[in-house]
PDB file of N, CA, C and O in Angstrom:
ATOM      1  N   MET A   1       8.386   6.173  -5.869  1.00  0.00           N
ATOM      2  CA  MET A   1       7.191   5.408  -6.147  1.00  0.00           C
ATOM      3  C   MET A   1       7.376   4.739  -7.506  1.00  0.00           C
ATOM      4  O   MET A   1       7.878   5.349  -8.450  1.00  0.00           O
ATOM      5  N   THR A   2       6.967   3.485  -7.588  1.00  0.00           N
ATOM      6  CA  THR A   2       7.031   2.731  -8.827  1.00  0.00           C
ATOM      7  C   THR A   2       5.674   2.092  -9.083  1.00  0.00           C
ATOM      8  O   THR A   2       5.092   1.477  -8.189  1.00  0.00           O
ATOM      9  N   LEU A   3       5.178   2.236 -10.290  1.00  0.00           N
ATOM     10  CA  LEU A   3       3.934   1.591 -10.691  1.00  0.00           C
ATOM     11  C   LEU A   3       4.241   0.725 -11.914  1.00  0.00           C
ATOM     12  O   LEU A   3       4.667   1.230 -12.952  1.00  0.00           O
ATOM     13  N   LEU A   4       4.022  -0.570 -11.780  1.00  0.00           N
ATOM     14  CA  LEU A   4       4.221  -1.508 -12.878  1.00  0.00           C
ATOM     15  C   LEU A   4       2.875  -2.087 -13.278  1.00  0.00           C
ATOM     16  O   LEU A   4       2.135  -2.591 -12.433  1.00  0.00           O
ATOM     17  N   VAL A   5       2.560  -2.017 -14.545  1.00  0.00           N
ATOM     18  CA  VAL A   5       1.338  -2.629 -15.055  1.00  0.00           C
ATOM     19  C   VAL A   5       1.786  -3.773 -15.948  1.00  0.00           C
ATOM     20  O   VAL A   5       2.238  -3.558 -17.073  1.00  0.00           O
ATOM     21  N   LEU A   6       1.658  -4.983 -15.442  1.00  0.00           N
ATOM     22  CA  LEU A   6       2.071  -6.187 -16.155  1.00  0.00           C
ATOM     23  C   LEU A   6       0.855  -6.863 -16.772  1.00  0.00           C
ATOM     24  O   LEU A   6      -0.277  -6.440 -16.538  1.00  0.00           O
ATOM     25  N   ASP A   7       1.079  -7.896 -17.546  1.00  0.00           N
ATOM     26  CA  ASP A   7      -0.034  -8.609 -18.171  1.00  0.00           C
ATOM     27  C   ASP A   7      -1.010  -9.170 -17.149  1.00  0.00           C
ATOM     28  O   ASP A   7      -2.221  -9.147 -17.368  1.00  0.00           O
ATOM     29  N   HIS A   8      -0.491  -9.674 -16.030  1.00  0.00           N
ATOM     30  CA  HIS A   8      -1.326 -10.377 -15.063  1.00  0.00           C
ATOM     31  C   HIS A   8      -1.539  -9.648 -13.737  1.00  0.00           C
ATOM     32  O   HIS A   8      -2.407 -10.038 -12.956  1.00  0.00           O
ATOM     33  N   GLU A   9      -0.758  -8.591 -13.468  1.00  0.00           N
ATOM     34  CA  GLU A   9      -0.944  -7.885 -12.203  1.00  0.00           C
ATOM     35  C   GLU A   9      -0.437  -6.449 -12.287  1.00  0.00           C
ATOM     36  O   GLU A   9       0.327  -6.075 -13.177  1.00  0.00           O
ATOM     37  N   ILE A  10      -0.897  -5.670 -11.321  1.00  0.00           N
ATOM     38  CA  ILE A  10      -0.455  -4.290 -11.151  1.00  0.00           C
ATOM     39  C   ILE A  10       0.293  -4.231  -9.831  1.00  0.00           C
ATOM     40  O   ILE A  10      -0.197  -4.712  -8.809  1.00  0.00           O
ATOM     41  N   ILE A  11       1.485  -3.637  -9.855  1.00  0.00           N
ATOM     42  CA  ILE A  11       2.317  -3.555  -8.653  1.00  0.00           C
ATOM     43  C   ILE A  11       2.633  -2.086  -8.379  1.00  0.00           C
ATOM     44  O   ILE A  11       3.173  -1.383  -9.233  1.00  0.00           O
ATOM     45  N   LEU A  12       2.289  -1.643  -7.187  1.00  0.00           N
ATOM     46  CA  LEU A  12       2.607  -0.288  -6.739  1.00  0.00           C
ATOM     47  C   LEU A  12       3.574  -0.415  -5.569  1.00  0.00           C
ATOM     48  O   LEU A  12       3.274  -1.085  -4.581  1.00  0.00           O
ATOM     49  N   GLN A  13       4.733   0.227  -5.681  1.00  0.00           N
ATOM     50  CA  GLN A  13       5.716   0.211  -4.599  1.00  0.00           C
ATOM     51  C   GLN A  13       6.054   1.638  -4.204  1.00  0.00           C
ATOM     52  O   GLN A  13       6.357   2.478  -5.052  1.00  0.00           O
ATOM     53  N   VAL A  14       5.998   1.900  -2.901  1.00  0.00           N
ATOM     54  CA  VAL A  14       6.340   3.218  -2.364  1.00  0.00           C
ATOM     55  C   VAL A  14       7.359   3.008  -1.254  1.00  0.00           C
ATOM     56  O   VAL A  14       7.159   2.179  -0.367  1.00  0.00           O
ATOM     57  N   SER A  15       8.458   3.765  -1.307  1.00  0.00           N
ATOM     58  CA  SER A  15       9.500   3.681  -0.279  1.00  0.00           C
ATOM     59  C   SER A  15       9.810   5.072   0.229  1.00  0.00           C
ATOM     60  O   SER A  15       9.630   6.063  -0.479  1.00  0.00           O
ATOM     61  N   ASP A  16      10.281   5.136   1.478  1.00  0.00           N
ATOM     62  CA  ASP A  16      10.756   6.409   2.008  1.00  0.00           C
ATOM     63  C   ASP A  16      12.084   6.186   2.702  1.00  0.00           C
ATOM     64  O   ASP A  16      12.548   5.051   2.809  1.00  0.00           O
ATOM     65  N   ASP A  17      12.696   7.254   3.172  1.00  0.00           N
ATOM     66  CA  ASP A  17      13.991   7.149   3.848  1.00  0.00           C
ATOM     67  C   ASP A  17      13.890   7.591   5.300  1.00  0.00           C
ATOM     68  O   ASP A  17      14.842   8.123   5.871  1.00  0.00           O
ATOM     69  N   GLY A  18      12.716   7.361   5.888  1.00  0.00           N
ATOM     70  CA  GLY A  18      12.489   7.743   7.285  1.00  0.00           C
ATOM     71  C   GLY A  18      13.139   6.785   8.263  1.00  0.00           C
ATOM     72  O   GLY A  18      14.113   6.113   7.925  1.00  0.00           O
ATOM     73  N   VAL A  19      12.609   6.718   9.466  1.00  0.00           N
ATOM     74  CA  VAL A  19      13.185   5.880  10.518  1.00  0.00           C
ATOM     75  C   VAL A  19      12.822   4.405  10.359  1.00  0.00           C
ATOM     76  O   VAL A  19      13.394   3.554  11.040  1.00  0.00           O
ATOM     77  N   GLY A  20      11.887   4.094   9.475  1.00  0.00           N
ATOM     78  CA  GLY A  20      11.519   2.698   9.251  1.00  0.00           C
ATOM     79  C   GLY A  20      10.357   2.266  10.108  1.00  0.00           C
ATOM     80  O   GLY A  20       9.785   3.050  10.866  1.00  0.00           O
ATOM     81  N   ILE A  21      10.022   0.995   9.970  1.00  0.00           N
ATOM     82  CA  ILE A  21       8.903   0.433  10.715  1.00  0.00           C
ATOM     83  C   ILE A  21       9.320  -0.915  11.283  1.00  0.00           C
ATOM     84  O   ILE A  21      10.022  -1.689  10.633  1.00  0.00           O
ATOM     85  N   ASP A  22       8.887  -1.174  12.479  1.00  0.00           N
ATOM     86  CA  ASP A  22       9.115  -2.473  13.106  1.00  0.00           C
ATOM     87  C   ASP A  22       8.109  -3.446  12.510  1.00  0.00           C
ATOM     88  O   ASP A  22       6.905  -3.249  12.680  1.00  0.00           O
ATOM     89  N   PRO A  23       8.561  -4.498  11.813  1.00  0.00           N
ATOM     90  CA  PRO A  23       7.620  -5.442  11.190  1.00  0.00           C
ATOM     91  C   PRO A  23       6.613  -6.033  12.176  1.00  0.00           C
ATOM     92  O   PRO A  23       5.474  -6.314  11.802  1.00  0.00           O
ATOM     93  N   GLY A  24       7.023  -6.224  13.432  1.00  0.00           N
ATOM     94  CA  GLY A  24       6.107  -6.745  14.440  1.00  0.00           C
ATOM     95  C   GLY A  24       4.963  -5.792  14.721  1.00  0.00           C
ATOM     96  O   GLY A  24       3.824  -6.224  14.896  1.00  0.00           O
ATOM     97  N   LYS A  25       5.252  -4.509  14.767  1.00  0.00           N
ATOM     98  CA  LYS A  25       4.205  -3.517  15.001  1.00  0.00           C
ATOM     99  C   LYS A  25       3.280  -3.389  13.806  1.00  0.00           C
ATOM    100  O   LYS A  25       2.092  -3.112  13.968  1.00  0.00           O
ATOM    101  N   ALA A  26       3.805  -3.583  12.617  1.00  0.00           N
ATOM    102  CA  ALA A  26       2.978  -3.489  11.407  1.00  0.00           C
ATOM    103  C   ALA A  26       1.961  -4.624  11.342  1.00  0.00           C
ATOM    104  O   ALA A  26       0.954  -4.506  10.645  1.00  0.00           O
ATOM    105  N   GLN A  27       2.208  -5.725  12.059  1.00  0.00           N
ATOM    106  CA  GLN A  27       1.304  -6.879  12.045  1.00  0.00           C
ATOM    107  C   GLN A  27       0.291  -6.861  13.181  1.00  0.00           C
ATOM    108  O   GLN A  27      -0.607  -7.703  13.213  1.00  0.00           O
ATOM    109  N   LYS A  28       0.412  -5.928  14.108  1.00  0.00           N
ATOM    110  CA  LYS A  28      -0.494  -5.898  15.263  1.00  0.00           C
ATOM    111  C   LYS A  28      -1.931  -5.632  14.839  1.00  0.00           C
ATOM    112  O   LYS A  28      -2.175  -4.844  13.926  1.00  0.00           O
ATOM    113  N   PRO A  29      -2.884  -6.288  15.500  1.00  0.00           N
ATOM    114  CA  PRO A  29      -4.290  -6.077  15.150  1.00  0.00           C
ATOM    115  C   PRO A  29      -4.772  -4.649  15.378  1.00  0.00           C
ATOM    116  O   PRO A  29      -5.775  -4.247  14.788  1.00  0.00           O
ATOM    117  N   ARG A  30      -4.092  -3.875  16.211  1.00  0.00           N
ATOM    118  CA  ARG A  30      -4.516  -2.498  16.473  1.00  0.00           C
ATOM    119  C   ARG A  30      -4.038  -1.537  15.391  1.00  0.00           C
ATOM    120  O   ARG A  30      -4.394  -0.359  15.412  1.00  0.00           O
ATOM    121  N   SER A  31      -3.237  -2.023  14.448  1.00  0.00           N
ATOM    122  CA  SER A  31      -2.787  -1.188  13.326  1.00  0.00           C
ATOM    123  C   SER A  31      -3.911  -1.144  12.300  1.00  0.00           C
ATOM    124  O   SER A  31      -3.799  -1.719  11.217  1.00  0.00           O
ATOM    125  N   MET A  32      -4.990  -0.460  12.650  1.00  0.00           N
ATOM    126  CA  MET A  32      -6.211  -0.494  11.845  1.00  0.00           C
ATOM    127  C   MET A  32      -6.012   0.007  10.410  1.00  0.00           C
ATOM    128  O   MET A  32      -6.575  -0.565   9.477  1.00  0.00           O
ATOM    129  N   GLY A  33      -5.229   1.054  10.224  1.00  0.00           N
ATOM    130  CA  GLY A  33      -5.001   1.553   8.871  1.00  0.00           C
ATOM    131  C   GLY A  33      -4.315   0.509   8.006  1.00  0.00           C
ATOM    132  O   GLY A  33      -4.711   0.282   6.863  1.00  0.00           O
ATOM    133  N   LEU A  34      -3.287  -0.124   8.554  1.00  0.00           N
ATOM    134  CA  LEU A  34      -2.567  -1.154   7.813  1.00  0.00           C
ATOM    135  C   LEU A  34      -3.443  -2.382   7.605  1.00  0.00           C
ATOM    136  O   LEU A  34      -3.434  -2.983   6.531  1.00  0.00           O
ATOM    137  N   LEU A  35      -4.194  -2.751   8.626  1.00  0.00           N
ATOM    138  CA  LEU A  35      -5.101  -3.891   8.515  1.00  0.00           C
ATOM    139  C   LEU A  35      -6.145  -3.641   7.438  1.00  0.00           C
ATOM    140  O   LEU A  35      -6.449  -4.534   6.647  1.00  0.00           O
ATOM    141  N   GLY A  36      -6.697  -2.428   7.404  1.00  0.00           N
ATOM    142  CA  GLY A  36      -7.691  -2.083   6.390  1.00  0.00           C
ATOM    143  C   GLY A  36      -7.118  -2.158   4.986  1.00  0.00           C
ATOM    144  O   GLY A  36      -7.792  -2.608   4.059  1.00  0.00           O
ATOM    145  N   MET A  37      -5.864  -1.714   4.826  1.00  0.00           N
ATOM    146  CA  MET A  37      -5.233  -1.783   3.504  1.00  0.00           C
ATOM    147  C   MET A  37      -5.026  -3.236   3.079  1.00  0.00           C
ATOM    148  O   MET A  37      -5.225  -3.581   1.914  1.00  0.00           O
ATOM    149  N   ARG A  38      -4.627  -4.082   4.026  1.00  0.00           N
ATOM    150  CA  ARG A  38      -4.462  -5.511   3.714  1.00  0.00           C
ATOM    151  C   ARG A  38      -5.798  -6.140   3.324  1.00  0.00           C
ATOM    152  O   ARG A  38      -5.875  -6.922   2.376  1.00  0.00           O
ATOM    153  N   GLU A  39      -6.846  -5.789   4.066  1.00  0.00           N
ATOM    154  CA  GLU A  39      -8.169  -6.359   3.772  1.00  0.00           C
ATOM    155  C   GLU A  39      -8.682  -5.916   2.405  1.00  0.00           C
ATOM    156  O   GLU A  39      -9.261  -6.718   1.671  1.00  0.00           O
ATOM    157  N   ARG A  40      -8.476  -4.645   2.057  1.00  0.00           N
ATOM    158  CA  ARG A  40      -8.926  -4.165   0.751  1.00  0.00           C
ATOM    159  C   ARG A  40      -8.134  -4.820  -0.377  1.00  0.00           C
ATOM    160  O   ARG A  40      -8.700  -5.157  -1.417  1.00  0.00           O
ATOM    161  N   ALA A  41      -6.843  -5.000  -0.182  1.00  0.00           N
ATOM    162  CA  ALA A  41      -6.032  -5.680  -1.200  1.00  0.00           C
ATOM    163  C   ALA A  41      -6.505  -7.128  -1.360  1.00  0.00           C
ATOM    164  O   ALA A  41      -6.642  -7.619  -2.481  1.00  0.00           O
ATOM    165  N   ALA A  42      -6.752  -7.805  -0.244  1.00  0.00           N
ATOM    166  CA  ALA A  42      -7.209  -9.201  -0.302  1.00  0.00           C
ATOM    167  C   ALA A  42      -8.573  -9.308  -0.977  1.00  0.00           C
ATOM    168  O   ALA A  42      -8.837 -10.272  -1.695  1.00  0.00           O
ATOM    169  N   ALA A  43      -9.441  -8.318  -0.750  1.00  0.00           N
ATOM    170  CA  ALA A  43     -10.767  -8.342  -1.375  1.00  0.00           C
ATOM    171  C   ALA A  43     -10.669  -8.274  -2.894  1.00  0.00           C
ATOM    172  O   ALA A  43     -11.567  -8.735  -3.599  1.00  0.00           O
ATOM    173  N   CYS A  44      -9.582  -7.704  -3.398  1.00  0.00           N
ATOM    174  CA  CYS A  44      -9.346  -7.620  -4.851  1.00  0.00           C
ATOM    175  C   CYS A  44      -8.525  -8.802  -5.354  1.00  0.00           C
ATOM    176  O   CYS A  44      -8.176  -8.864  -6.532  1.00  0.00           O
ATOM    177  N   GLY A  45      -8.217  -9.740  -4.459  1.00  0.00           N
ATOM    178  CA  GLY A  45      -7.383 -10.873  -4.843  1.00  0.00           C
ATOM    179  C   GLY A  45      -5.906 -10.541  -4.824  1.00  0.00           C
ATOM    180  O   GLY A  45      -5.105 -11.232  -5.454  1.00  0.00           O
ATOM    181  N   GLY A  46      -5.532  -9.478  -4.100  1.00  0.00           N
ATOM    182  CA  GLY A  46      -4.145  -9.034  -4.085  1.00  0.00           C
ATOM    183  C   GLY A  46      -3.493  -9.162  -2.733  1.00  0.00           C
ATOM    184  O   GLY A  46      -3.998  -9.826  -1.828  1.00  0.00           O
ATOM    185  N   ARG A  47      -2.340  -8.496  -2.621  1.00  0.00           N
ATOM    186  CA  ARG A  47      -1.557  -8.503  -1.382  1.00  0.00           C
ATOM    187  C   ARG A  47      -1.076  -7.094  -1.079  1.00  0.00           C
ATOM    188  O   ARG A  47      -0.843  -6.294  -1.985  1.00  0.00           O
ATOM    189  N   PHE A  48      -0.931  -6.806   0.202  1.00  0.00           N
ATOM    190  CA  PHE A  48      -0.365  -5.549   0.674  1.00  0.00           C
ATOM    191  C   PHE A  48       0.720  -5.909   1.675  1.00  0.00           C
ATOM    192  O   PHE A  48       0.445  -6.548   2.690  1.00  0.00           O
ATOM    193  N   ASP A  49       1.952  -5.502   1.392  1.00  0.00           N
ATOM    194  CA  ASP A  49       3.068  -5.810   2.282  1.00  0.00           C
ATOM    195  C   ASP A  49       3.770  -4.533   2.684  1.00  0.00           C
ATOM    196  O   ASP A  49       3.956  -3.633   1.864  1.00  0.00           O
ATOM    197  N   ILE A  50       4.162  -4.451   3.956  1.00  0.00           N
ATOM    198  CA  ILE A  50       4.920  -3.314   4.452  1.00  0.00           C
ATOM    199  C   ILE A  50       6.128  -3.871   5.193  1.00  0.00           C
ATOM    200  O   ILE A  50       5.988  -4.673   6.116  1.00  0.00           O
ATOM    201  N   THR A  51       7.318  -3.436   4.779  1.00  0.00           N
ATOM    202  CA  THR A  51       8.561  -3.964   5.327  1.00  0.00           C
ATOM    203  C   THR A  51       9.572  -2.835   5.467  1.00  0.00           C
ATOM    204  O   THR A  51       9.401  -1.764   4.885  1.00  0.00           O
ATOM    205  N   PRO A  52      10.635  -3.081   6.250  1.00  0.00           N
ATOM    206  CA  PRO A  52      11.715  -2.088   6.259  1.00  0.00           C
ATOM    207  C   PRO A  52      12.360  -2.031   4.870  1.00  0.00           C
ATOM    208  O   PRO A  52      12.542  -3.064   4.226  1.00  0.00           O
ATOM    209  N   ALA A  53      12.699  -0.837   4.417  1.00  0.00           N
ATOM    210  CA  ALA A  53      13.391  -0.679   3.137  1.00  0.00           C
ATOM    211  C   ALA A  53      14.857  -1.078   3.317  1.00  0.00           C
ATOM    212  O   ALA A  53      15.390  -1.008   4.425  1.00  0.00           O
ATOM    213  N   GLU A  54      15.496  -1.488   2.248  1.00  0.00           N
ATOM    214  CA  GLU A  54      16.876  -1.953   2.322  1.00  0.00           C
ATOM    215  C   GLU A  54      17.834  -0.889   2.847  1.00  0.00           C
ATOM    216  O   GLU A  54      18.763  -1.211   3.587  1.00  0.00           O
ATOM    217  N   SER A  55      17.626   0.361   2.480  1.00  0.00           N
ATOM    218  CA  SER A  55      18.539   1.431   2.900  1.00  0.00           C
ATOM    219  C   SER A  55      17.975   2.270   4.042  1.00  0.00           C
ATOM    220  O   SER A  55      18.357   3.428   4.206  1.00  0.00           O
ATOM    221  N   GLY A  56      17.073   1.698   4.828  1.00  0.00           N
ATOM    222  CA  GLY A  56      16.404   2.428   5.895  1.00  0.00           C
ATOM    223  C   GLY A  56      15.048   2.906   5.408  1.00  0.00           C
ATOM    224  O   GLY A  56      14.770   2.876   4.209  1.00  0.00           O
ATOM    225  N   GLY A  57      14.221   3.336   6.309  1.00  0.00           N
ATOM    226  CA  GLY A  57      12.888   3.761   5.906  1.00  0.00           C
ATOM    227  C   GLY A  57      11.941   2.578   5.788  1.00  0.00           C
ATOM    228  O   GLY A  57      12.170   1.517   6.370  1.00  0.00           O
ATOM    229  N   THR A  58      10.887   2.778   5.034  1.00  0.00           N
ATOM    230  CA  THR A  58       9.823   1.781   4.913  1.00  0.00           C
ATOM    231  C   THR A  58       9.499   1.554   3.446  1.00  0.00           C
ATOM    232  O   THR A  58       9.570   2.475   2.632  1.00  0.00           O
ATOM    233  N   ARG A  59       9.143   0.317   3.117  1.00  0.00           N
ATOM    234  CA  ARG A  59       8.718  -0.017   1.758  1.00  0.00           C
ATOM    235  C   ARG A  59       7.323  -0.624   1.828  1.00  0.00           C
ATOM    236  O   ARG A  59       7.074  -1.549   2.601  1.00  0.00           O
ATOM    237  N   VAL A  60       6.423  -0.095   1.016  1.00  0.00           N
ATOM    238  CA  VAL A  60       5.056  -0.587   0.921  1.00  0.00           C
ATOM    239  C   VAL A  60       4.855  -1.102  -0.499  1.00  0.00           C
ATOM    240  O   VAL A  60       5.169  -0.415  -1.470  1.00  0.00           O
ATOM    241  N   VAL A  61       4.328  -2.322  -0.607  1.00  0.00           N
ATOM    242  CA  VAL A  61       4.087  -2.908  -1.927  1.00  0.00           C
ATOM    243  C   VAL A  61       2.649  -3.406  -1.989  1.00  0.00           C
ATOM    244  O   VAL A  61       2.213  -4.189  -1.144  1.00  0.00           O
ATOM    245  N   LEU A  62       1.922  -2.944  -2.997  1.00  0.00           N
ATOM    246  CA  LEU A  62       0.562  -3.407  -3.263  1.00  0.00           C
ATOM    247  C   LEU A  62       0.588  -4.164  -4.584  1.00  0.00           C
ATOM    248  O   LEU A  62       1.053  -3.643  -5.597  1.00  0.00           O
ATOM    249  N   ARG A  63       0.087  -5.394  -4.568  1.00  0.00           N
ATOM    250  CA  ARG A  63      -0.021  -6.211  -5.783  1.00  0.00           C
ATOM    251  C   ARG A  63      -1.481  -6.612  -5.944  1.00  0.00           C
ATOM    252  O   ARG A  63      -2.073  -7.214  -5.048  1.00  0.00           O
ATOM    253  N   ILE A  64      -2.049  -6.277  -7.082  1.00  0.00           N
ATOM    254  CA  ILE A  64      -3.423  -6.697  -7.356  1.00  0.00           C
ATOM    255  C   ILE A  64      -3.474  -7.309  -8.748  1.00  0.00           C
ATOM    256  O   ILE A  64      -2.768  -6.866  -9.654  1.00  0.00           O
ATOM    257  N   PRO A  65      -4.313  -8.332  -8.917  1.00  0.00           N
ATOM    258  CA  PRO A  65      -4.406  -8.943 -10.237  1.00  0.00           C
ATOM    259  C   PRO A  65      -5.004  -7.972 -11.242  1.00  0.00           C
ATOM    260  O   PRO A  65      -5.870  -7.160 -10.918  1.00  0.00           O
ATOM    261  N   ARG A  66      -4.524  -8.078 -12.447  1.00  0.00           N
ATOM    262  CA  ARG A  66      -5.073  -7.258 -13.527  1.00  0.00           C
ATOM    263  C   ARG A  66      -6.147  -8.071 -14.224  1.00  0.00           C
ATOM    264  O   ARG A  66      -5.872  -9.105 -14.832  1.00  0.00           O
ATOM    265  N   LEU A  67      -7.359  -7.593 -14.124  1.00  0.00           N
ATOM    266  CA  LEU A  67      -8.501  -8.311 -14.678  1.00  0.00           C
ATOM    267  C   LEU A  67      -8.908  -7.702 -16.008  1.00  0.00           C
ATOM    268  O   LEU A  67      -8.728  -6.503 -16.222  1.00  0.00           O
ATOM    269  N   PRO A  68      -9.449  -8.503 -16.894  1.00  0.00           N
ATOM    270  CA  PRO A  68      -9.947  -7.922 -18.141  1.00  0.00           C
ATOM    271  C   PRO A  68     -11.104  -6.974 -17.851  1.00  0.00           C
ATOM    272  O   PRO A  68     -11.912  -7.238 -16.960  1.00  0.00           O
ATOM    273  N   CYS A  69     -11.189  -5.898 -18.576  1.00  0.00           N
ATOM    274  CA  CYS A  69     -12.239  -4.905 -18.372  1.00  0.00           C
ATOM    275  C   CYS A  69     -13.479  -5.346 -19.141  1.00  0.00           C
ATOM    276  O   CYS A  69     -13.605  -5.075 -20.336  1.00  0.00           O
ATOM    277  N   THR A  70     -14.388  -6.022 -18.456  1.00  0.00           N
ATOM    278  CA  THR A  70     -15.579  -6.563 -19.110  1.00  0.00           C
ATOM    279  C   THR A  70     -16.832  -5.768 -18.775  1.00  0.00           C
ATOM    280  O   THR A  70     -17.910  -6.068 -19.287  1.00  0.00           O
ATOM    281  N   GLY A  71     -16.702  -4.775 -17.934  1.00  0.00           N
ATOM    282  CA  GLY A  71     -17.879  -4.009 -17.528  1.00  0.00           C
ATOM    283  C   GLY A  71     -18.531  -4.556 -16.270  1.00  0.00           C
ATOM    284  O   GLY A  71     -19.411  -3.905 -15.706  1.00  0.00           O
ATOM    285  N   THR A  72     -18.121  -5.745 -15.811  1.00  0.00           N
ATOM    286  CA  THR A  72     -18.703  -6.320 -14.601  1.00  0.00           C
ATOM    287  C   THR A  72     -17.814  -6.088 -13.387  1.00  0.00           C
ATOM    288  O   THR A  72     -18.241  -6.331 -12.258  1.00  0.00           O
ATOM    289  N   HIS A  73     -16.591  -5.625 -13.597  1.00  0.00           N
ATOM    290  CA  HIS A  73     -15.685  -5.379 -12.488  1.00  0.00           C
ATOM    291  C   HIS A  73     -15.792  -3.927 -12.048  1.00  0.00           C
ATOM    292  O   HIS A  73     -15.926  -3.021 -12.871  1.00  0.00           O
ATOM    293  N   ARG A  74     -15.730  -3.724 -10.747  1.00  0.00           N
ATOM    294  CA  ARG A  74     -15.754  -2.364 -10.225  1.00  0.00           C
ATOM    295  C   ARG A  74     -14.387  -1.715 -10.404  1.00  0.00           C
ATOM    296  O   ARG A  74     -13.361  -2.395 -10.433  1.00  0.00           O
ATOM    297  N   MET A  75     -14.390  -0.407 -10.520  1.00  0.00           N
ATOM    298  CA  MET A  75     -13.141   0.336 -10.607  1.00  0.00           C
ATOM    299  C   MET A  75     -12.440   0.273  -9.256  1.00  0.00           C
ATOM    300  O   MET A  75     -13.082   0.344  -8.208  1.00  0.00           O
ATOM    301  N   ILE A  76     -11.130   0.139  -9.292  1.00  0.00           N
ATOM    302  CA  ILE A  76     -10.331   0.139  -8.073  1.00  0.00           C
ATOM    303  C   ILE A  76      -9.627   1.482  -7.994  1.00  0.00           C
ATOM    304  O   ILE A  76      -8.958   1.900  -8.939  1.00  0.00           O
ATOM    305  N   ARG A  77      -9.781   2.152  -6.868  1.00  0.00           N
ATOM    306  CA  ARG A  77      -9.098   3.419  -6.655  1.00  0.00           C
ATOM    307  C   ARG A  77      -7.978   3.193  -5.655  1.00  0.00           C
ATOM    308  O   ARG A  77      -8.173   2.552  -4.622  1.00  0.00           O
ATOM    309  N   ILE A  78      -6.819   3.718  -5.968  1.00  0.00           N
ATOM    310  CA  ILE A  78      -5.678   3.640  -5.063  1.00  0.00           C
ATOM    311  C   ILE A  78      -5.389   5.048  -4.592  1.00  0.00           C
ATOM    312  O   ILE A  78      -5.121   5.942  -5.395  1.00  0.00           O
ATOM    313  N   ILE A  79      -5.444   5.239  -3.283  1.00  0.00           N
ATOM    314  CA  ILE A  79      -5.180   6.544  -2.705  1.00  0.00           C
ATOM    315  C   ILE A  79      -3.959   6.418  -1.806  1.00  0.00           C
ATOM    316  O   ILE A  79      -3.907   5.558  -0.927  1.00  0.00           O
ATOM    317  N   ILE A  80      -2.990   7.274  -2.034  1.00  0.00           N
ATOM    318  CA  ILE A  80      -1.793   7.282  -1.206  1.00  0.00           C
ATOM    319  C   ILE A  80      -1.849   8.546  -0.365  1.00  0.00           C
ATOM    320  O   ILE A  80      -1.963   9.649  -0.899  1.00  0.00           O
ATOM    321  N   ALA A  81      -1.770   8.385   0.943  1.00  0.00           N
ATOM    322  CA  ALA A  81      -1.841   9.539   1.839  1.00  0.00           C
ATOM    323  C   ALA A  81      -0.695   9.477   2.833  1.00  0.00           C
ATOM    324  O   ALA A  81      -0.279   8.395   3.247  1.00  0.00           O
ATOM    325  N   ASP A  82      -0.200  10.612   3.205  1.00  0.00           N
ATOM    326  CA  ASP A  82       0.859  10.733   4.192  1.00  0.00           C
ATOM    327  C   ASP A  82       0.201  11.125   5.505  1.00  0.00           C
ATOM    328  O   ASP A  82      -0.446  12.170   5.582  1.00  0.00           O
ATOM    329  N   ASP A  83       0.356  10.301   6.543  1.00  0.00           N
ATOM    330  CA  ASP A  83      -0.297  10.610   7.813  1.00  0.00           C
ATOM    331  C   ASP A  83       0.669  11.173   8.854  1.00  0.00           C
ATOM    332  O   ASP A  83       0.416  11.086  10.056  1.00  0.00           O
ATOM    333  N   HIS A  84       1.767  11.747   8.390  1.00  0.00           N
ATOM    334  CA  HIS A  84       2.686  12.389   9.327  1.00  0.00           C
ATOM    335  C   HIS A  84       2.008  13.574   9.996  1.00  0.00           C
ATOM    336  O   HIS A  84       0.992  14.063   9.502  1.00  0.00           O
ATOM    337  N   ALA A  85       2.543  14.033  11.086  1.00  0.00           N
ATOM    338  CA  ALA A  85       1.910  15.083  11.897  1.00  0.00           C
ATOM    339  C   ALA A  85       1.632  16.348  11.101  1.00  0.00           C
ATOM    340  O   ALA A  85       0.660  17.045  11.396  1.00  0.00           O
ATOM    341  N   VAL A  86       2.442  16.668  10.110  1.00  0.00           N
ATOM    342  CA  VAL A  86       2.220  17.911   9.372  1.00  0.00           C
ATOM    343  C   VAL A  86       0.945  17.855   8.531  1.00  0.00           C
ATOM    344  O   VAL A  86       0.346  18.898   8.270  1.00  0.00           O
ATOM    345  N   MET A  87       0.522  16.691   8.109  1.00  0.00           N
ATOM    346  CA  MET A  87      -0.632  16.597   7.215  1.00  0.00           C
ATOM    347  C   MET A  87      -1.946  17.048   7.847  1.00  0.00           C
ATOM    348  O   MET A  87      -2.695  17.767   7.185  1.00  0.00           O
ATOM    349  N   PRO A  88      -2.276  16.672   9.087  1.00  0.00           N
ATOM    350  CA  PRO A  88      -3.526  17.166   9.663  1.00  0.00           C
ATOM    351  C   PRO A  88      -3.564  18.687   9.795  1.00  0.00           C
ATOM    352  O   PRO A  88      -4.639  19.284   9.745  1.00  0.00           O
ATOM    353  N   ARG A  89      -2.397  19.321   9.964  1.00  0.00           N
ATOM    354  CA  ARG A  89      -2.354  20.786  10.103  1.00  0.00           C
ATOM    355  C   ARG A  89      -2.399  21.444   8.740  1.00  0.00           C
ATOM    356  O   ARG A  89      -2.711  22.631   8.638  1.00  0.00           O
ATOM    357  N   GLY A  90      -2.098  20.704   7.698  1.00  0.00           N
ATOM    358  CA  GLY A  90      -2.045  21.292   6.364  1.00  0.00           C
ATOM    359  C   GLY A  90      -0.619  21.614   5.980  1.00  0.00           C
ATOM    360  O   GLY A  90       0.262  21.662   6.838  1.00  0.00           O
ATOM    361  N   THR A  91      -0.386  21.831   4.722  1.00  0.00           N
ATOM    362  CA  THR A  91       0.961  22.056   4.259  1.00  0.00           C
ATOM    363  C   THR A  91       1.219  23.494   3.850  1.00  0.00           C
ATOM    364  O   THR A  91       2.325  23.819   3.419  1.00  0.00           O
ATOM    365  N   SER A  92       0.226  24.361   3.974  1.00  0.00           N
ATOM    366  CA  SER A  92       0.454  25.756   3.565  1.00  0.00           C
ATOM    367  C   SER A  92       0.869  26.622   4.730  1.00  0.00           C
ATOM    368  O   SER A  92       1.099  27.819   4.558  1.00  0.00           O
TER     369      SER A  92
END
């Protein structure tokens, strides 16, 4: 995971070494979780991209503009969750 806080934007990149993702499936309208993440990023003036990683696996990149903290902007929360089968059962 990489988090970059630049003058004009914040970039969060997460990669894994799993089996990867088919870019066509990631764009399907039934991919509600991915669609929701794209919509939330767009609502903040940002972008959410999911692509195959260069060495296999998947790469997710979130880019959102960095706004001055004037008290009129809402806080943005970024939550990263793993939805693999083990997570619903718990990890203990």
